[in-house]
N, C-alpha and C positions, 0 to 999 in steps of 0.2 A: 906330595905325590900320592900318598895313601887316599887322601880325600878325593882324588880324581880317578884312581884305578878302581875303587870299589863299585861305583855305579856301572862301570863298563863290565866288570865281572858279573854282577848280578843280572844285568840286562842280557848279556850273552848266554848266561846259564838258563835263563827263562826261555830264551829263543830256542836253544838246543833241546830243552825238555819238550817244548811244544812240537818240534819237528820229530823228535824221537818217538812221540806217542802214536804217530801214523794218522792223526786227525787234522783236517783243514777247517778254517773259519771263513765263511762266505762274507762278501762285502755287505755292510749294513744297507737296509732299504732307505732310499731317500724319499721324503715326502715334502709337500709344499703347502703353505697356508693360502687360503682363498679369501679375498676381501675386496674392498673398494670404498666407495664414498656414497653417502645418502645426502640428498639436498632437498630443500623445500618441505621438510616434514614439520607439520604443526599439530597433527592429530596424535592419538594414542592407539596402541595396540598393533603396530606394524610388526609382522613376523616374516623373516626371510628363511628360505630353505636352500640347501645345496644337494643336488642329486636326490631329491625327494625326501630328505631327512636333515639331520643336523640343524634342527630349528633354532633360529637366532632371533630373539626379540630385540627390536631397535627402538629406542625412546627419544632420540634426538638426531639432528643433523650431524654429519661428521664421518670419520672413517669407521669401518667395521671389519671384523675378521671372524670367520667361522672358527669354532673351537676344534673342529675335526678337520685334519689336513687331508690332502689328496696325494696318493702315491705318484711319484714321477712317471709321466707318461699316461696317467689316468685322466679320465674326463671329469669335468666339473660343469654343473648347470645350476645357476642361481635363479630362483623364482620367488615370487611373493606368495606366501601361504595365506596371510591375513592382511587385508587392507586396513589402514588406520581409520578411526572414527573420532568424533568429538573434537574438531569437525571432520566430516567425512572427506576422505581423500582417495585418489587413485595414484598408486606408485608403479612406475614402469621401469623395467630393467633393460639396460643396454650393455653390450659386451659381457653378457652373463654366462657364456658357454665357451668351452675350448678344451685344450689338452694342457695339463700342468707340466711345465718344464722349468719353472722357477716360481717363486712366490708371486701370487697374482694380486695386484692392487688396483686394477683398472676397471673393475665392475662398477657401473654407475646406476644408482637407483634414484630416479627423479620423481618427486611427489608433487602432485598438483591437486587443487580442489576438485572434488567430484561435482558433477552437475545434477546429482540426484539429491533430493531432500530427505530428511529423516528427523527423528525427535531431537537430535542434536542441533538441527537448524534453528530451533526455537529455544534460545538460552539467554536469560537476562531479564530485565524489567521492560515490559512493553506497555505502551499507551494504546488503548482501543476505544473506539467510539462508533455509535450507530444511532440512527433515528428511523422511525417507521410508523407503523399503525398497529394497534392491538385488535384482537378478534372482535370485540364489541364496538370498535371504532369510537370509544368514549374519550380518548385522549391521544396525544402524540407521544408514544413511548420513546424515551431517549436514554442512552446509556453512555457514560464516559468514565473511564477509570484506568487504573494501571494494575498489572499483575506480574508476578515473577514466575518464569518458567525455568526449571532446573536443568534443562538439557537432556533429561532422561524420562520425560513423560509426566512429570509432576508439577502442579501449581502449588507453590509454597506460601502464597500470601498476596495481599494487594488491597486496593480500595476501589469502590465503584460508586458513582453518582447515578441515581435512577429516577425516572418517572415511568411508572408502569401500573396502570389501573388494575390489570389482571391480578397482580400480586400485592395489591393493597397499598401502592405508593402513588396515589393520585397527585401528590405534591412532591417537589424535589426532596430527595433524601440521600445522604452519603452513608454507605455501609462498608464494613470490612469484608474482604474476601478471605475466608478461613482455610481454603484448600481447594483441591480439585485435581484434574488430570487432563492430558491432551495427547493427541496422536497426530503424526504427520506422515503422509504417504510419499512415495518417491516422486510423485508428480507435483508435490507441494500442497495438495489439498489435505485438510485435516479438520479436527474438531477440538475445541476447548470446552470442558465442563468445569465451571467454577461454582463454589458453594458460598452463599451469603445468607443473611437473615433480613427479612423485611417485617413490616407490621403484621403481615399475614403468616409469619413463621419462617421456617427454614426453606430455602429455595435453591435449586441448582439450575443455573442458566447454561444453555448450550450455544456456542458460537461456531459456525461453520466458516472456514477460511480457505484461501488459496494464497500461498506465499509467492512473491515474485523475487525475493531474496531472503537472507536470514535476518534482515532488519526491516522488512516492509511486506505488507500483504493487504488483501481485500477481504472483508468479513461481512457476514450476515448473521442475524439471530436465527437459530434453527431448532426451536422447541415449540411446544404446543401453546405457549403463552401469547406470542405475538410475532411480528416480523419486522425487519429493518436492515439497513445496510450501512457500511462505513469502512473504516480502515484500522489496521494495527501496525504500530511502528515501534522499533527499539528505542528506548529512552536513554539519553545521555545525561550524565550528571552535570549540572550547571550551577553557577553562583549568581547571587543577586546582581553583582556588578556587570556580569555578562549580558544582562538584559538591557543595559543602557543603549538607547538607540531608538529608531523610529520603526513603527509597525503599521501594517495595513490589516484590517479585520473585516470579517463578514459573519454575522449571526442571523439565524432565521428560526422561526417556530410559530407559535400562536400566542394570543393573549390568553390570560387565565380566565377572564370573564368574557363570555361571548364567543370565545374560541375563534376569533378571526385571525387570518394569517398576518404576520408581521415580520419585517426583515430590516436589517440595518447594515450599512457598510461605512467604513470610516478609517481614520488614521490617528495615531497618538504617538508622542515621543516620551520615553521614559528616561529619568536620570539614573545615577548609579544606586540610588536607594529604592527605586521602583516608582517614584512619584511622577505623575504626568506633568510635563511642562507646557505642552500645547497639544491641540488635537481638534478634530471636527468629525461629524458623522451625518449621514443622510438616513432618514427613517421612512419606510413605506408601511403604512398600516392599512391593510385590506384595500390597497389602491389609492388611498389618500396620502398626499404629500404636501408638506407645509410650504413648499416653494423655495426653501433655502436650507443649507446645512446648519446644524446646531454646533456650538462650540463645546468641546469636552473640557470640563473645568479642572483646575489644578488640584482640587481635592480628590481627584481620581488617582488610583495607584494599582500596581501589580506587585505583590510581595511574595517572596519565597519564604522558606523556613518551616512550613507545615506541609503535610500531605493529606489532601491536595493543597496547592498554593491558593492564595486568595486574591481577588481583584474587586475594586469598586470603580464604577464608571458613572460619573455625574455629568449632566449636560446643562447648557443654558436654556433648554426647553423645560427645565424644572424637574427632571427625572433623575433618580439615583437607583442604580441596580447593583447587586452584588453577585459574584461568580466564584465558583471553584475552578481552579486552573491546573491543567496537567501539561507541563512542558515536555515536548519531545526532544528539543534541543534549544539553543538560544535563538534560533531563527524561526521556530515554529511552536506556537502555544495553542492549546485547545481549551475552550471556555464552556462552562455549563452554568446557566443562571440558577441560583439556589434560593432566591427570596420569594418565590411563588407569585411574583407580580406578572411575569411573563414566563412561558415555557420555551426558552430559546437556547441554542448552543451554536458553536461555530469555531472558527480558526482565526489566528493572527499570524501573519508572516512578516519577515523583514520587508520594510517598505522599499519600493522601487522609486527611482528618481524621475523617470520619464516614461512616456508611451513609446515603445520601440517601433521604429519604422520597418516597413516590409510586410511580410505575410503574417496575418493573425488567424488563428482558428478558435472557434467558440462553441459553447453549448449554453442554452438558456432554459430555465424551467419556471413555470408559473401557473396561474389559473385565471379563468375568466368566467363571467356569468352571462347566461343567455336566457331570454324569456321565450317560452314555448306556449302557444295557445292552449288553454285548458289545463296547464300544469304550473306548479310553483317554479320560480326562477331556478335554473339549474347551474351549479358551479362545476366546471369541468377543467381538467388539466390541459395545458398547452405547452409544447416543447419545440425547440428548434436548435439547429446546429449549422455550421457552415464556415466560410472563410471571408476575410476582408483584406484587401490590399491597401496599406496605409502609406501614403506619401505626404508627410506632414505639411499642412494640417488636414489634408483632404484624404478621404477614402475614395479612391477613384475606380474601384471595382469591388464587387462582392457577390456572394451566392449564399442563399439561406434555404435549407431544407426545413419544412414546417409540418409537424404532426398535429392535426386538428381534429378532435373527436366529433366536432359538429360538421365537418366537411370531409376532407381527405388528406392524405399525405401529399403536400404541395411543395412548390419551390418558387422562390423569388430570385431571379437570375440577374437583376440589374440593381442590386443594393448600392446605395451611395451614402455619403455622410462626412463627418469630420470629428476630430477630437479638439477640445479647447486646450489651451496651455495648462500645464500642471501647476497648481498653487496649493500649498499646504498638503501635498500628497494627493490632491483631488483634481480630476479632469471631468469634463462632460462629453459623453459620446452621443452624437446626434445621428440618427439613421433615417434614411428615406427609402421609399419603395420596399418597405419591410413588412413582413407578416407577424402580427403579435396579438391577435384576437380571434374569438370564435366566429366573428363575422367573415373571416378569411378574405379580407380585402387589404390591399396595400395601403400603408400609411406612414406617418412620420412619428418617431418615438425617441425619447431621451433617457439616458442612463447615467447615473453617477458612476465614475470610473476611477478606481484607486489602484495604481500599479504596485506589484509586490515581486519579490524574488524568491526562488525556491532552490533546493538542492545546493545549499552553500553559495548561492549567487550564480549558479550555473544556468539559470533561465529566468525569464520574466513572464509574469501573468498579470491579469487585470481583473479585479473584482468588480462586478457590474450589478446595478440595482436600478430598476425603472423608477423614474422621478417625474413623469409627465402627467400624473393624475389619471391616466387612462386604464391602469390595471396594476397588477403586482407580478413582476417577472424579475428573476435574478439569475446570475450565473457567473461564468468565468471565461476569459479569453487568454490565449497564450501566444507568445511570439514563436512562430514555427521555425525550426532549425533543420528539419528534414522532411522530405516528401515520399519516403520509401518505407516499405514494410518487408521484413526479411521472411523468406520461406524457410521451411524445415526448422522452425524454432518453436519453443513452448511459450504460451501466454496464459496469464491469469486474467479472469474476467469477472466483473460484478455488474449485475443489472438490478435496478430497483424501479419498478414500473407499476402502473395501474392498468387494470383491464376493465372494460365497460361491461355492465350487466344490467338486464332489465327485469325488475321484480314488481309485480302488481302495478304495472304501467308507470313505474318510476325508474328513471335511469340512475344507476349507481355505479360505484367503482370499488374494486377490491385491489389491495396492493399485493404484488407478487415480487419476490426477490430471488435471485439466482447467483450462485457461485460456480464458476467453471474453470477448467484447465483444458487447453486444446493445443494441438500441434498443427502448424500450417504446412501445406504443400504449395505448389505454384498455382493451384486452382481450387483447393478445398481445405477443410479442417476436420479434425477428429479428436475426440476427447470425452470427458465426462462432465456432467452438470448436476448440481443439487438445487432443489427448489424449496421455497417456503411460501405457500399461499395460505393465509391464516386457516388453521384447522387441517391442512393437508401438507405433509412433508414427503418429499420424494428424493431418494439418494441414488447416486451412481447411475444416472440416466445417460445413455449413450448420446453423445452430441456429435452430429455430422452436418455437413453443409458445404455450400460453395463459398470460397473465400479467396478470390484472386489476389495474389500478392502484388499485381500491377495496379497502381493507383494513378489518378490523373496528375497533371503537372502542378496542381494545387494541394496534393496530398489527401485527396478525398477518395474514398472507396466505398463499396457496398458489399455486404455479405448476407447470406440467407442460411438459416438452420431449420431443422424440423420443428423448432419451437417458436422462433421469432427471427425477424430480419432486422438489420440495422445498417445505417450509414456510419462511417468512421472518418476521423480527421486526424492526420498525423501531427503530433506535437514535435516529437524528435524520434530517434530510433528506438525508444523504449516505452513511450507513452502515447496513447491513442484515445481521443475523446469519442464517445459513442452516442448515437441518437437512434432509439428504436423507431422503426419506420412501418410498423404494422398498423392496420386500420383500427384495431380494437385493443391495442396495447401501447402505453405511452410512458416513456422514461428516457433519461439521459444518464449515462454512467461512463465507465472507463474500462479499458483493458491494457495490460502492461506486459512487456517482455520479461520472461523469467531468467534468472541467473542465480543458481543455488549458491554459488561461491561469492557473489558480488553484493555490493550495496545497491540500494534502490536507484532507479533512474530518476526521471523528473517527478519528484513527489508532488502530487497535486492536491488541491482541495476539492476535486470534483466529486468524489464519492460521498462525502458527508455534507456537502454544502446546503442544499435546499430541498430535501425530500419532504419537509414539513408542509410545503404548499400542497403537494399531492395528497398527503394524509388529510389535510383540511378539506380538500375537494371530496375525498371519499366520505368523510364524516358528514358533510352537509347533506348528502343524499339519504342518510339514515335517520335524520331527525324526525 
């Protein structure tokens, strides 16, 4: 009994003491926690606020709770103080405000990728390539390499293969990249400056680029040394065994002696060690063609294990060439000949099995020679683009836009032809009623045609090389999967073109390259463009023009700007072939839909394929 009575007495005593004092105790204040859930967060630096204070850093998806409670009946308002970066994201709050009457756990913070670019958009190891022409037009400068971007504006290393007469590299050489820096604007345009050393000493090269995603972009050289255009792509780590399979390749450039244009397209199959088991190639040397493809011998190989990787290609024609190789991934390899026999570079893609039926769009680039009374024979560029309707084995309709410096921008609207059956990865494209010479007359032409796949097999292209002995023209065709172009979107553009000039009664050409970003409306475009015409650099030039989003039922459209006009041909919803259609400017290139958060669309070989022909045409006029 005592053990039970004592607590009762003590409690009662305390109660009466409190009452006898004349004081009262108010009820305690009730407060509630404010929190919720964060989803989709992949960046760093997210900071939330409640009622303009109580900052709460959040580092990962999951539940969150502010450390400062809100009094019962008080208001709460959750907002984002700092958006995440690396990668850039936009986080939006829903259910973030109200009156606290219980613990709040319903605030939702959803983070999505931002569609703005920044330095964090370029992070990892990237393969870059370009070809063009130097100021003195003494060679065809070529650059192929890999560099590492740290996501914060620094270039931390890399390797580059070079041919650049201005900097004392008249023959191919591979050099280390020792450092550098880069910047990326919100529109995806930026610059990379990387440091290396040539036989002429320390050199800093500048690349101007426009990103279409964090893993792909278009690039041009943007310094006083020379000019040229190409691509930049995020590199994936691969193993030797992943290269086992069949590839289609296209290389172009010039011969080392005589500097005549040369190009080859072909196919080879690699085993798990990198050895070639079978293959064939077509070669066009300044318009001359042997009449049949050569076999690629089994002594050929592509081997990883070094940076850059190495390749040897030997053929039944008695030639053996060696290359440095930079893989982007197992489906796309870039080649740079390193033995000084030829100055060529190019791409290899996973081989396609057939020529796809339906609508094809294409661009072709080449050169032709014309004799003018009282002058030396003149070599000038020729370019074309258009569409073909393929109902195997017949091309039953086609249209070609043709830019001819000896005549005018013309059109062939009744193109016909056929593809032969694919054998060993090779077909022959025969075209009739086609324009492909400075004579500007319709004729019949033949092209070796090797199908390939791109973007992980998501599309099919066809490498093309003229094999009729009438000239040297090459390019690419794609199976068309869309005929529309979206308005109110951002696009990255690269143009590599020649402009005609007359000096001392001699017609010559000068290369001009451009990198641009623009946004479309239903009838126009606006953005900014950077130019490099050897000796003249121009940055942040306002780019405006007409750009109707409506294209014809074949996916062909026309645009004009204050600097140049062009026809374009829709490959799919993100990739568009381009043909310059000015009377004194000649080029074929590409523009692509931008997606700061996404991977590239149809990654094409258009940008780096065959500008060497144009460079050769330019050089011929300055001898």
